[in-house]
PDB file with SEQRES, HELIX, SHEET and CRYST1 records, atoms N, CA, C and O in Angstrom:
SEQRES   1 A   76  UNK UNK UNK UNK UNK UNK UNK UNK UNK UNK UNK UNK UNK          
SEQRES   2 A   76  UNK UNK UNK UNK UNK UNK UNK UNK UNK UNK UNK UNK UNK          
SEQRES   3 A   76  UNK UNK UNK UNK UNK UNK UNK UNK UNK UNK UNK UNK UNK          
SEQRES   4 A   76  UNK UNK UNK UNK UNK UNK UNK UNK UNK UNK UNK UNK UNK          
SEQRES   5 A   76  UNK UNK UNK UNK UNK UNK UNK UNK UNK UNK UNK UNK UNK          
SEQRES   6 A   76  UNK UNK UNK UNK UNK UNK UNK UNK UNK UNK UNK                  
HELIX    1 AA1 UNK A    2  UNK A   13  1                                  12    
HELIX    2 AA2 UNK A   17  UNK A   43  1                                  27    
HELIX    3 AA3 UNK A   49  UNK A   74  1                                  26    
CRYST1    1.000    1.000    1.000  90.00  90.00  90.00 P 1           1          
ATOM      1  N   UNK A   1      86.394  54.288  -9.752  1.00  0.00           N  
ATOM      2  CA  UNK A   1      86.725  53.081 -10.461  1.00  0.00           C  
ATOM      3  C   UNK A   1      86.035  53.006 -11.790  1.00  0.00           C  
ATOM      4  O   UNK A   1      86.681  52.803 -12.818  1.00  0.00           O  
ATOM      5  N   UNK A   2      84.713  53.168 -11.789  1.00  0.00           N  
ATOM      6  CA  UNK A   2      84.017  53.051 -13.088  1.00  0.00           C  
ATOM      7  C   UNK A   2      84.347  54.262 -13.991  1.00  0.00           C  
ATOM      8  O   UNK A   2      84.368  54.122 -15.214  1.00  0.00           O  
ATOM      9  N   UNK A   3      84.597  55.419 -13.414  1.00  0.00           N  
ATOM     10  CA  UNK A   3      85.006  56.561 -14.193  1.00  0.00           C  
ATOM     11  C   UNK A   3      86.378  56.295 -14.860  1.00  0.00           C  
ATOM     12  O   UNK A   3      86.583  56.646 -16.022  1.00  0.00           O  
ATOM     13  N   UNK A   4      87.274  55.697 -14.141  1.00  0.00           N  
ATOM     14  CA  UNK A   4      88.585  55.333 -14.712  1.00  0.00           C  
ATOM     15  C   UNK A   4      88.413  54.371 -15.879  1.00  0.00           C  
ATOM     16  O   UNK A   4      89.120  54.465 -16.882  1.00  0.00           O  
ATOM     17  N   UNK A   5      87.498  53.477 -15.745  1.00  0.00           N  
ATOM     18  CA  UNK A   5      87.227  52.484 -16.792  1.00  0.00           C  
ATOM     19  C   UNK A   5      86.725  53.217 -18.038  1.00  0.00           C  
ATOM     20  O   UNK A   5      87.179  52.919 -19.143  1.00  0.00           O  
ATOM     21  N   UNK A   6      85.823  54.143 -17.889  1.00  0.00           N  
ATOM     22  CA  UNK A   6      85.277  54.929 -19.036  1.00  0.00           C  
ATOM     23  C   UNK A   6      86.408  55.700 -19.660  1.00  0.00           C  
ATOM     24  O   UNK A   6      86.509  55.752 -20.886  1.00  0.00           O  
ATOM     25  N   UNK A   7      87.275  56.309 -18.851  1.00  0.00           N  
ATOM     26  CA  UNK A   7      88.393  57.066 -19.410  1.00  0.00           C  
ATOM     27  C   UNK A   7      89.305  56.158 -20.198  1.00  0.00           C  
ATOM     28  O   UNK A   7      89.801  56.547 -21.256  1.00  0.00           O  
ATOM     29  N   UNK A   8      89.539  54.942 -19.700  1.00  0.00           N  
ATOM     30  CA  UNK A   8      90.363  54.009 -20.469  1.00  0.00           C  
ATOM     31  C   UNK A   8      89.753  53.707 -21.841  1.00  0.00           C  
ATOM     32  O   UNK A   8      90.459  53.644 -22.847  1.00  0.00           O  
ATOM     33  N   UNK A   9      88.432  53.522 -21.862  1.00  0.00           N  
ATOM     34  CA  UNK A   9      87.775  53.228 -23.143  1.00  0.00           C  
ATOM     35  C   UNK A   9      87.956  54.379 -24.130  1.00  0.00           C  
ATOM     36  O   UNK A   9      88.207  54.145 -25.312  1.00  0.00           O  
ATOM     37  N   UNK A  10      87.831  55.617 -23.657  1.00  0.00           N  
ATOM     38  CA  UNK A  10      88.001  56.755 -24.543  1.00  0.00           C  
ATOM     39  C   UNK A  10      89.453  56.869 -24.991  1.00  0.00           C  
ATOM     40  O   UNK A  10      89.717  57.180 -26.152  1.00  0.00           O  
ATOM     41  N   UNK A  11      90.384  56.627 -24.099  1.00  0.00           N  
ATOM     42  CA  UNK A  11      91.805  56.671 -24.467  1.00  0.00           C  
ATOM     43  C   UNK A  11      92.121  55.595 -25.514  1.00  0.00           C  
ATOM     44  O   UNK A  11      92.800  55.868 -26.504  1.00  0.00           O  
ATOM     45  N   UNK A  12      91.638  54.403 -25.294  1.00  0.00           N  
ATOM     46  CA  UNK A  12      91.868  53.288 -26.225  1.00  0.00           C  
ATOM     47  C   UNK A  12      91.298  53.612 -27.615  1.00  0.00           C  
ATOM     48  O   UNK A  12      91.893  53.260 -28.633  1.00  0.00           O  
ATOM     49  N   UNK A  13      90.181  54.263 -27.644  1.00  0.00           N  
ATOM     50  CA  UNK A  13      89.596  54.626 -28.909  1.00  0.00           C  
ATOM     51  C   UNK A  13      90.441  55.566 -29.714  1.00  0.00           C  
ATOM     52  O   UNK A  13      90.296  55.610 -30.935  1.00  0.00           O  
ATOM     53  N   UNK A  14      91.332  56.334 -29.086  1.00  0.00           N  
ATOM     54  CA  UNK A  14      92.159  57.305 -29.787  1.00  0.00           C  
ATOM     55  C   UNK A  14      93.577  56.778 -30.066  1.00  0.00           C  
ATOM     56  O   UNK A  14      94.442  57.541 -30.496  1.00  0.00           O  
ATOM     57  N   UNK A  15      93.819  55.492 -29.825  1.00  0.00           N  
ATOM     58  CA  UNK A  15      95.142  54.896 -30.072  1.00  0.00           C  
ATOM     59  C   UNK A  15      94.992  53.658 -30.919  1.00  0.00           C  
ATOM     60  O   UNK A  15      93.893  53.135 -31.105  1.00  0.00           O  
ATOM     61  N   UNK A  16      96.088  53.210 -31.415  1.00  0.00           N  
ATOM     62  CA  UNK A  16      96.139  51.966 -32.224  1.00  0.00           C  
ATOM     63  C   UNK A  16      97.217  51.038 -31.684  1.00  0.00           C  
ATOM     64  O   UNK A  16      98.062  51.429 -30.879  1.00  0.00           O  
ATOM     65  N   UNK A  17      97.158  49.790 -32.156  1.00  0.00           N  
ATOM     66  CA  UNK A  17      98.210  48.842 -31.924  1.00  0.00           C  
ATOM     67  C   UNK A  17      98.503  48.569 -30.474  1.00  0.00           C  
ATOM     68  O   UNK A  17      97.618  48.380 -29.639  1.00  0.00           O  
ATOM     69  N   UNK A  18      99.827  48.559 -30.212  1.00  0.00           N  
ATOM     70  CA  UNK A  18     100.311  48.178 -28.875  1.00  0.00           C  
ATOM     71  C   UNK A  18      99.795  49.089 -27.769  1.00  0.00           C  
ATOM     72  O   UNK A  18      99.422  48.630 -26.689  1.00  0.00           O  
ATOM     73  N   UNK A  19      99.781  50.407 -28.062  1.00  0.00           N  
ATOM     74  CA  UNK A  19      99.308  51.371 -27.047  1.00  0.00           C  
ATOM     75  C   UNK A  19      97.842  51.121 -26.681  1.00  0.00           C  
ATOM     76  O   UNK A  19      97.442  51.226 -25.521  1.00  0.00           O  
ATOM     77  N   UNK A  20      97.044  50.780 -27.729  1.00  0.00           N  
ATOM     78  CA  UNK A  20      95.611  50.468 -27.453  1.00  0.00           C  
ATOM     79  C   UNK A  20      95.510  49.223 -26.592  1.00  0.00           C  
ATOM     80  O   UNK A  20      94.696  49.188 -25.669  1.00  0.00           O  
ATOM     81  N   UNK A  21      96.303  48.206 -26.861  1.00  0.00           N  
ATOM     82  CA  UNK A  21      96.280  46.992 -26.087  1.00  0.00           C  
ATOM     83  C   UNK A  21      96.661  47.234 -24.636  1.00  0.00           C  
ATOM     84  O   UNK A  21      96.058  46.660 -23.730  1.00  0.00           O  
ATOM     85  N   UNK A  22      97.653  48.076 -24.411  1.00  0.00           N  
ATOM     86  CA  UNK A  22      98.087  48.428 -23.044  1.00  0.00           C  
ATOM     87  C   UNK A  22      96.935  49.067 -22.296  1.00  0.00           C  
ATOM     88  O   UNK A  22      96.673  48.728 -21.142  1.00  0.00           O  
ATOM     89  N   UNK A  23      96.251  49.982 -22.942  1.00  0.00           N  
ATOM     90  CA  UNK A  23      95.094  50.659 -22.313  1.00  0.00           C  
ATOM     91  C   UNK A  23      93.963  49.693 -22.067  1.00  0.00           C  
ATOM     92  O   UNK A  23      93.344  49.734 -21.003  1.00  0.00           O  
ATOM     93  N   UNK A  24      93.673  48.826 -23.016  1.00  0.00           N  
ATOM     94  CA  UNK A  24      92.591  47.869 -22.859  1.00  0.00           C  
ATOM     95  C   UNK A  24      92.900  46.885 -21.782  1.00  0.00           C  
ATOM     96  O   UNK A  24      91.992  46.444 -21.077  1.00  0.00           O  
ATOM     97  N   UNK A  25      94.168  46.515 -21.620  1.00  0.00           N  
ATOM     98  CA  UNK A  25      94.554  45.601 -20.515  1.00  0.00           C  
ATOM     99  C   UNK A  25      94.330  46.270 -19.165  1.00  0.00           C  
ATOM    100  O   UNK A  25      93.884  45.627 -18.215  1.00  0.00           O  
ATOM    101  N   UNK A  26      94.644  47.574 -19.082  1.00  0.00           N  
ATOM    102  CA  UNK A  26      94.361  48.305 -17.834  1.00  0.00           C  
ATOM    103  C   UNK A  26      92.830  48.351 -17.556  1.00  0.00           C  
ATOM    104  O   UNK A  26      92.382  48.189 -16.421  1.00  0.00           O  
ATOM    105  N   UNK A  27      92.080  48.571 -18.607  1.00  0.00           N  
ATOM    106  CA  UNK A  27      90.604  48.591 -18.469  1.00  0.00           C  
ATOM    107  C   UNK A  27      90.079  47.218 -18.020  1.00  0.00           C  
ATOM    108  O   UNK A  27      89.161  47.129 -17.204  1.00  0.00           O  
ATOM    109  N   UNK A  28      90.685  46.144 -18.574  1.00  0.00           N  
ATOM    110  CA  UNK A  28      90.242  44.835 -18.192  1.00  0.00           C  
ATOM    111  C   UNK A  28      90.525  44.558 -16.728  1.00  0.00           C  
ATOM    112  O   UNK A  28      89.705  43.944 -16.045  1.00  0.00           O  
ATOM    113  N   UNK A  29      91.656  44.996 -16.243  1.00  0.00           N  
ATOM    114  CA  UNK A  29      91.998  44.835 -14.824  1.00  0.00           C  
ATOM    115  C   UNK A  29      91.011  45.611 -13.939  1.00  0.00           C  
ATOM    116  O   UNK A  29      90.544  45.103 -12.920  1.00  0.00           O  
ATOM    117  N   UNK A  30      90.703  46.857 -14.350  1.00  0.00           N  
ATOM    118  CA  UNK A  30      89.738  47.665 -13.569  1.00  0.00           C  
ATOM    119  C   UNK A  30      88.349  47.033 -13.572  1.00  0.00           C  
ATOM    120  O   UNK A  30      87.634  47.097 -12.571  1.00  0.00           O  
ATOM    121  N   UNK A  31      87.976  46.443 -14.657  1.00  0.00           N  
ATOM    122  CA  UNK A  31      86.670  45.794 -14.756  1.00  0.00           C  
ATOM    123  C   UNK A  31      86.625  44.560 -13.824  1.00  0.00           C  
ATOM    124  O   UNK A  31      85.608  44.296 -13.184  1.00  0.00           O  
ATOM    125  N   UNK A  32      87.717  43.831 -13.763  1.00  0.00           N  
ATOM    126  CA  UNK A  32      87.803  42.677 -12.842  1.00  0.00           C  
ATOM    127  C   UNK A  32      87.686  43.105 -11.377  1.00  0.00           C  
ATOM    128  O   UNK A  32      87.020  42.457 -10.570  1.00  0.00           O  
ATOM    129  N   UNK A  33      88.365  44.234 -11.056  1.00  0.00           N  
ATOM    130  CA  UNK A  33      88.276  44.751  -9.703  1.00  0.00           C  
ATOM    131  C   UNK A  33      86.888  45.234  -9.390  1.00  0.00           C  
ATOM    132  O   UNK A  33      86.377  45.000  -8.295  1.00  0.00           O  
ATOM    133  N   UNK A  34      86.263  45.911 -10.345  1.00  0.00           N  
ATOM    134  CA  UNK A  34      84.896  46.384 -10.153  1.00  0.00           C  
ATOM    135  C   UNK A  34      83.933  45.204  -9.940  1.00  0.00           C  
ATOM    136  O   UNK A  34      83.035  45.275  -9.101  1.00  0.00           O  
ATOM    137  N   UNK A  35      84.128  44.124 -10.704  1.00  0.00           N  
ATOM    138  CA  UNK A  35      83.331  42.911 -10.500  1.00  0.00           C  
ATOM    139  C   UNK A  35      83.500  42.375  -9.061  1.00  0.00           C  
ATOM    140  O   UNK A  35      82.535  42.008  -8.392  1.00  0.00           O  
ATOM    141  N   UNK A  36      84.730  42.350  -8.635  1.00  0.00           N  
ATOM    142  CA  UNK A  36      85.013  41.841  -7.300  1.00  0.00           C  
ATOM    143  C   UNK A  36      84.376  42.724  -6.196  1.00  0.00           C  
ATOM    144  O   UNK A  36      83.873  42.210  -5.197  1.00  0.00           O  
ATOM    145  N   UNK A  37      84.407  44.040  -6.392  1.00  0.00           N  
ATOM    146  CA  UNK A  37      83.816  44.965  -5.434  1.00  0.00           C  
ATOM    147  C   UNK A  37      82.288  44.792  -5.386  1.00  0.00           C  
ATOM    148  O   UNK A  37      81.685  44.814  -4.313  1.00  0.00           O  
ATOM    149  N   UNK A  38      81.678  44.620  -6.567  1.00  0.00           N  
ATOM    150  CA  UNK A  38      80.227  44.423  -6.606  1.00  0.00           C  
ATOM    151  C   UNK A  38      79.866  43.115  -5.888  1.00  0.00           C  
ATOM    152  O   UNK A  38      78.899  43.060  -5.128  1.00  0.00           O  
ATOM    153  N   UNK A  39      80.641  42.089  -6.135  1.00  0.00           N  
ATOM    154  CA  UNK A  39      80.429  40.788  -5.478  1.00  0.00           C  
ATOM    155  C   UNK A  39      80.582  40.933  -3.957  1.00  0.00           C  
ATOM    156  O   UNK A  39      79.807  40.351  -3.199  1.00  0.00           O  
ATOM    157  N   UNK A  40      81.551  41.685  -3.526  1.00  0.00           N  
ATOM    158  CA  UNK A  40      81.775  41.891  -2.099  1.00  0.00           C  
ATOM    159  C   UNK A  40      80.593  42.645  -1.490  1.00  0.00           C  
ATOM    160  O   UNK A  40      80.156  42.314  -0.388  1.00  0.00           O  
ATOM    161  N   UNK A  41      80.076  43.646  -2.185  1.00  0.00           N  
ATOM    162  CA  UNK A  41      78.918  44.392  -1.709  1.00  0.00           C  
ATOM    163  C   UNK A  41      77.704  43.460  -1.491  1.00  0.00           C  
ATOM    164  O   UNK A  41      76.954  43.577  -0.522  1.00  0.00           O  
ATOM    165  N   UNK A  42      77.560  42.533  -2.453  1.00  0.00           N  
ATOM    166  CA  UNK A  42      76.478  41.567  -2.307  1.00  0.00           C  
ATOM    167  C   UNK A  42      76.710  40.599  -1.151  1.00  0.00           C  
ATOM    168  O   UNK A  42      75.797  40.304  -0.380  1.00  0.00           O  
ATOM    169  N   UNK A  43      77.949  40.107  -1.042  1.00  0.00           N  
ATOM    170  CA  UNK A  43      78.284  39.199   0.047  1.00  0.00           C  
ATOM    171  C   UNK A  43      78.068  39.823   1.427  1.00  0.00           C  
ATOM    172  O   UNK A  43      77.639  39.162   2.373  1.00  0.00           O  
ATOM    173  N   UNK A  44      78.381  41.124   1.509  1.00  0.00           N  
ATOM    174  CA  UNK A  44      78.202  41.838   2.760  1.00  0.00           C  
ATOM    175  C   UNK A  44      76.776  42.301   2.938  1.00  0.00           C  
ATOM    176  O   UNK A  44      76.452  42.947   3.934  1.00  0.00           O  
ATOM    177  N   UNK A  45      75.933  41.985   2.001  1.00  0.00           N  
ATOM    178  CA  UNK A  45      74.487  42.339   2.016  1.00  0.00           C  
ATOM    179  C   UNK A  45      74.265  43.857   2.013  1.00  0.00           C  
ATOM    180  O   UNK A  45      73.302  44.355   2.597  1.00  0.00           O  
ATOM    181  N   UNK A  46      75.158  44.573   1.356  1.00  0.00           N  
ATOM    182  CA  UNK A  46      74.984  46.022   1.185  1.00  0.00           C  
ATOM    183  C   UNK A  46      74.111  46.357  -0.034  1.00  0.00           C  
ATOM    184  O   UNK A  46      73.566  47.456  -0.140  1.00  0.00           O  
ATOM    185  N   UNK A  47      73.990  45.376  -0.961  1.00  0.00           N  
ATOM    186  CA  UNK A  47      73.034  45.490  -2.064  1.00  0.00           C  
ATOM    187  C   UNK A  47      72.199  44.234  -2.115  1.00  0.00           C  
ATOM    188  O   UNK A  47      72.673  43.144  -1.792  1.00  0.00           O  
ATOM    189  N   UNK A  48      70.934  44.393  -2.531  1.00  0.00           N  
ATOM    190  CA  UNK A  48      70.066  43.231  -2.576  1.00  0.00           C  
ATOM    191  C   UNK A  48      70.319  42.399  -3.852  1.00  0.00           C  
ATOM    192  O   UNK A  48      71.073  42.813  -4.732  1.00  0.00           O  
ATOM    193  N   UNK A  49      69.687  41.240  -3.933  1.00  0.00           N  
ATOM    194  CA  UNK A  49      69.890  40.320  -5.045  1.00  0.00           C  
ATOM    195  C   UNK A  49      69.523  40.948  -6.400  1.00  0.00           C  
ATOM    196  O   UNK A  49      70.219  40.757  -7.398  1.00  0.00           O  
ATOM    197  N   UNK A  50      68.427  41.691  -6.409  1.00  0.00           N  
ATOM    198  CA  UNK A  50      67.968  42.290  -7.633  1.00  0.00           C  
ATOM    199  C   UNK A  50      68.987  43.256  -8.226  1.00  0.00           C  
ATOM    200  O   UNK A  50      69.290  43.213  -9.419  1.00  0.00           O  
ATOM    201  N   UNK A  51      69.505  44.122  -7.373  1.00  0.00           N  
ATOM    202  CA  UNK A  51      70.524  45.110  -7.839  1.00  0.00           C  
ATOM    203  C   UNK A  51      71.814  44.375  -8.229  1.00  0.00           C  
ATOM    204  O   UNK A  51      72.456  44.718  -9.222  1.00  0.00           O  
ATOM    205  N   UNK A  52      72.182  43.357  -7.433  1.00  0.00           N  
ATOM    206  CA  UNK A  52      73.393  42.631  -7.743  1.00  0.00           C  
ATOM    207  C   UNK A  52      73.259  41.917  -9.126  1.00  0.00           C  
ATOM    208  O   UNK A  52      74.174  41.987  -9.946  1.00  0.00           O  
ATOM    209  N   UNK A  53      72.184  41.276  -9.355  1.00  0.00           N  
ATOM    210  CA  UNK A  53      72.005  40.581 -10.651  1.00  0.00           C  
ATOM    211  C   UNK A  53      71.993  41.574 -11.822  1.00  0.00           C  
ATOM    212  O   UNK A  53      72.530  41.279 -12.890  1.00  0.00           O  
ATOM    213  N   UNK A  54      71.389  42.736 -11.625  1.00  0.00           N  
ATOM    214  CA  UNK A  54      71.365  43.750 -12.666  1.00  0.00           C  
ATOM    215  C   UNK A  54      72.783  44.236 -12.954  1.00  0.00           C  
ATOM    216  O   UNK A  54      73.197  44.306 -14.111  1.00  0.00           O  
ATOM    217  N   UNK A  55      73.534  44.575 -11.884  1.00  0.00           N  
ATOM    218  CA  UNK A  55      74.901  45.036 -12.044  1.00  0.00           C  
ATOM    219  C   UNK A  55      75.808  43.943 -12.689  1.00  0.00           C  
ATOM    220  O   UNK A  55      76.607  44.223 -13.582  1.00  0.00           O  
ATOM    221  N   UNK A  56      75.649  42.731 -12.210  1.00  0.00           N  
ATOM    222  CA  UNK A  56      76.439  41.638 -12.715  1.00  0.00           C  
ATOM    223  C   UNK A  56      76.200  41.423 -14.226  1.00  0.00           C  
ATOM    224  O   UNK A  56      77.148  41.189 -14.974  1.00  0.00           O  
ATOM    225  N   UNK A  57      74.962  41.500 -14.658  1.00  0.00           N  
ATOM    226  CA  UNK A  57      74.622  41.356 -16.057  1.00  0.00           C  
ATOM    227  C   UNK A  57      75.250  42.440 -16.918  1.00  0.00           C  
ATOM    228  O   UNK A  57      75.745  42.165 -18.011  1.00  0.00           O  
ATOM    229  N   UNK A  58      75.229  43.687 -16.418  1.00  0.00           N  
ATOM    230  CA  UNK A  58      75.810  44.798 -17.141  1.00  0.00           C  
ATOM    231  C   UNK A  58      77.309  44.673 -17.199  1.00  0.00           C  
ATOM    232  O   UNK A  58      77.905  44.926 -18.245  1.00  0.00           O  
ATOM    233  N   UNK A  59      77.931  44.294 -16.115  1.00  0.00           N  
ATOM    234  CA  UNK A  59      79.364  44.107 -16.092  1.00  0.00           C  
ATOM    235  C   UNK A  59      79.810  42.977 -17.012  1.00  0.00           C  
ATOM    236  O   UNK A  59      80.852  43.074 -17.660  1.00  0.00           O  
ATOM    237  N   UNK A  60      79.030  41.916 -17.068  1.00  0.00           N  
ATOM    238  CA  UNK A  60      79.343  40.814 -17.997  1.00  0.00           C  
ATOM    239  C   UNK A  60      79.307  41.267 -19.429  1.00  0.00           C  
ATOM    240  O   UNK A  60      80.182  40.920 -20.223  1.00  0.00           O  
ATOM    241  N   UNK A  61      78.290  42.049 -19.767  1.00  0.00           N  
ATOM    242  CA  UNK A  61      78.165  42.561 -21.132  1.00  0.00           C  
ATOM    243  C   UNK A  61      79.340  43.464 -21.462  1.00  0.00           C  
ATOM    244  O   UNK A  61      79.903  43.356 -22.551  1.00  0.00           O  
ATOM    245  N   UNK A  62      79.721  44.335 -20.573  1.00  0.00           N  
ATOM    246  CA  UNK A  62      80.906  45.210 -20.770  1.00  0.00           C  
ATOM    247  C   UNK A  62      82.128  44.319 -20.974  1.00  0.00           C  
ATOM    248  O   UNK A  62      82.947  44.594 -21.850  1.00  0.00           O  
ATOM    249  N   UNK A  63      82.265  43.258 -20.182  1.00  0.00           N  
ATOM    250  CA  UNK A  63      83.386  42.339 -20.312  1.00  0.00           C  
ATOM    251  C   UNK A  63      83.411  41.670 -21.659  1.00  0.00           C  
ATOM    252  O   UNK A  63      84.489  41.515 -22.233  1.00  0.00           O  
ATOM    253  N   UNK A  64      82.273  41.263 -22.197  1.00  0.00           N  
ATOM    254  CA  UNK A  64      82.219  40.662 -23.506  1.00  0.00           C  
ATOM    255  C   UNK A  64      82.613  41.657 -24.573  1.00  0.00           C  
ATOM    256  O   UNK A  64      83.359  41.325 -25.495  1.00  0.00           O  
ATOM    257  N   UNK A  65      82.127  42.855 -24.455  1.00  0.00           N  
ATOM    258  CA  UNK A  65      82.506  43.912 -25.429  1.00  0.00           C  
ATOM    259  C   UNK A  65      83.976  44.200 -25.383  1.00  0.00           C  
ATOM    260  O   UNK A  65      84.628  44.293 -26.422  1.00  0.00           O  
ATOM    261  N   UNK A  66      84.524  44.346 -24.156  1.00  0.00           N  
ATOM    262  CA  UNK A  66      85.922  44.611 -24.006  1.00  0.00           C  
ATOM    263  C   UNK A  66      86.784  43.458 -24.531  1.00  0.00           C  
ATOM    264  O   UNK A  66      87.804  43.693 -25.178  1.00  0.00           O  
ATOM    265  N   UNK A  67      86.380  42.223 -24.254  1.00  0.00           N  
ATOM    266  CA  UNK A  67      87.084  41.065 -24.777  1.00  0.00           C  
ATOM    267  C   UNK A  67      87.101  41.074 -26.295  1.00  0.00           C  
ATOM    268  O   UNK A  67      88.128  40.767 -26.900  1.00  0.00           O  
ATOM    269  N   UNK A  68      86.003  41.413 -26.909  1.00  0.00           N  
ATOM    270  CA  UNK A  68      85.960  41.493 -28.367  1.00  0.00           C  
ATOM    271  C   UNK A  68      86.872  42.570 -28.940  1.00  0.00           C  
ATOM    272  O   UNK A  68      87.512  42.390 -29.977  1.00  0.00           O  
ATOM    273  N   UNK A  69      86.910  43.691 -28.235  1.00  0.00           N  
ATOM    274  CA  UNK A  69      87.760  44.804 -28.638  1.00  0.00           C  
ATOM    275  C   UNK A  69      89.225  44.375 -28.571  1.00  0.00           C  
ATOM    276  O   UNK A  69      89.999  44.632 -29.494  1.00  0.00           O  
ATOM    277  N   UNK A  70      89.597  43.720 -27.472  1.00  0.00           N  
ATOM    278  CA  UNK A  70      90.961  43.248 -27.294  1.00  0.00           C  
ATOM    279  C   UNK A  70      91.317  42.243 -28.411  1.00  0.00           C  
ATOM    280  O   UNK A  70      92.371  42.341 -29.040  1.00  0.00           O  
ATOM    281  N   UNK A  71      90.415  41.285 -28.637  1.00  0.00           N  
ATOM    282  CA  UNK A  71      90.629  40.284 -29.676  1.00  0.00           C  
ATOM    283  C   UNK A  71      90.842  40.926 -31.056  1.00  0.00           C  
ATOM    284  O   UNK A  71      91.743  40.540 -31.800  1.00  0.00           O  
ATOM    285  N   UNK A  72      90.001  41.905 -31.379  1.00  0.00           N  
ATOM    286  CA  UNK A  72      90.065  42.595 -32.624  1.00  0.00           C  
ATOM    287  C   UNK A  72      91.352  43.373 -32.744  1.00  0.00           C  
ATOM    288  O   UNK A  72      91.958  43.392 -33.815  1.00  0.00           O  
ATOM    289  N   UNK A  73      91.784  44.007 -31.692  1.00  0.00           N  
ATOM    290  CA  UNK A  73      93.034  44.782 -31.709  1.00  0.00           C  
ATOM    291  C   UNK A  73      94.233  43.891 -31.913  1.00  0.00           C  
ATOM    292  O   UNK A  73      95.206  44.307 -32.542  1.00  0.00           O  
ATOM    293  N   UNK A  74      94.194  42.684 -31.403  1.00  0.00           N  
ATOM    294  CA  UNK A  74      95.286  41.717 -31.573  1.00  0.00           C  
ATOM    295  C   UNK A  74      95.525  41.400 -33.055  1.00  0.00           C  
ATOM    296  O   UNK A  74      96.646  41.077 -33.447  1.00  0.00           O  
ATOM    297  N   UNK A  75      94.468  41.493 -33.879  1.00  0.00           N  
ATOM    298  CA  UNK A  75      94.600  41.158 -35.297  1.00  0.00           C  
ATOM    299  C   UNK A  75      95.468  42.159 -36.046  1.00  0.00           C  
ATOM    300  O   UNK A  75      96.000  41.832 -37.107  1.00  0.00           O  
ATOM    301  N   UNK A  76      95.622  43.362 -35.523  1.00  0.00           N  
ATOM    302  CA  UNK A  76      96.372  44.409 -36.268  1.00  0.00           C  
ATOM    303  C   UNK A  76      97.733  44.596 -35.718  1.00  0.00           C  
ATOM    304  O   UNK A  76      98.492  45.427 -36.217  1.00  0.00           O  
TER     305      UNK A  76                                                      
END                                                                             
């Protein structure tokens, strides 16, 4: 899942316009699923609070960066 997300980022970096937005939308969906899986791991107590909070903070930052990239791409 996270490897697919990284691949999407590299693909988007090599495209412009509508194609880039399509790839970024796929990345956004994968990021949302990854967030949900991390939350489920925490709810099932497979990861402790410290690890969960660290992962959640990193995923939020990636989400902010991705959102900015999508917003910037919409301008062109």
